[in-house]
N, C-alpha and C positions, 0 to 999 in steps of 0.2 A: 453753071447759071442758077440765081435762086428762083423761090419760089414767087411767082409776082399775082398775087388776085385782085382780081377786075374792078371788083370795088373799088379799092387801095387806086388802081389808075385811074378811073374816075375820077378821083376827086384828085391824082396827080393832072389831068387834063383840064379840070372845071377851075384850077386855078390860072387859068389863062384867057377866061371869062366873064361878065358879069354877072357880082353875088345873085342880084335876081335870077341869073339862069342856074347860076349852080345850088341856092337851094332848093329851085324847083324840083330838079333834080336829085337832090340829094334828100329829099323830101321823099320822095319815090321808096327808093332804097331805104331808106328810115324805114317805112311800114313794111317792106320785104322784112327783114330785120325783125323788127318789133312780133310782127305776127308768127314767126317760125321761134324767134323765146316763147313769145305762147306758148304753141304747142310743146317746145321742150320741156317749160313749167309745167303744165297739164299730164305732159306722160309720166315727167315724175312723179304728180302729187298722185295719179292715180296707181302705178307700179311700187312706189316705193316711199309711199308715205310723206313726199319731200325729202326723205333724209337718203341724198346720194349718195354721201359717204359712209363708206363699212369703217367700224369700229378694229378690224384686225384684218388681216389679210384672206381672200377667200379666194377660190379656184372660177368662181361663180359670180363676181362683182367686175368682170370685165363690160356689159355693158349699163349701167349704173356709174362708172367711173369714165368712160366716155361719151354719157348723157349726161354727165357734169360739168365735161369738157365744152360739151357745145353750150351749153348755157351760158357757161364764164365766157365764150369766143363771144356768140350773140350780146350778151352783155354789155362786152367791149366795144363790139363793134356799133349797139345804139349810142353809147355811152362817147364813144368817137364825132356818129354822126350830129348828133345833138351837139356837140360842142360847137362845131363846123357850120352847124345850119344856126347856131345862137351868131355867131361872128358874119354869116351873111346879111344876117337880121339886122344886125348891128349898121352892117355898111350900107343897107340898102338905105335905113331910114339916115344915116348923114350922110349921103347923096343926094335926098329928097332935101337935108334940112336945113 
């Protein structure tokens, strides 16, 4: 069995509901991911001056690489949710139309 992310499962289930409800739920999740992304970026700035990618391999770069991965992960989630929310907003407007 593969990994099942709770947010992805929620999006899957929201496909069975109306776009206004989906937008409301996703807006909440978007805020959570935006907050996490902001926190990760703040740590990156504080601890690494924003430069998380090393010039060469080092035995001490694990935390920076993990943080860089977390930032990329959250950036992807934020972008994906914004795209879905935009689709929901367009659908709400079309239905009101």
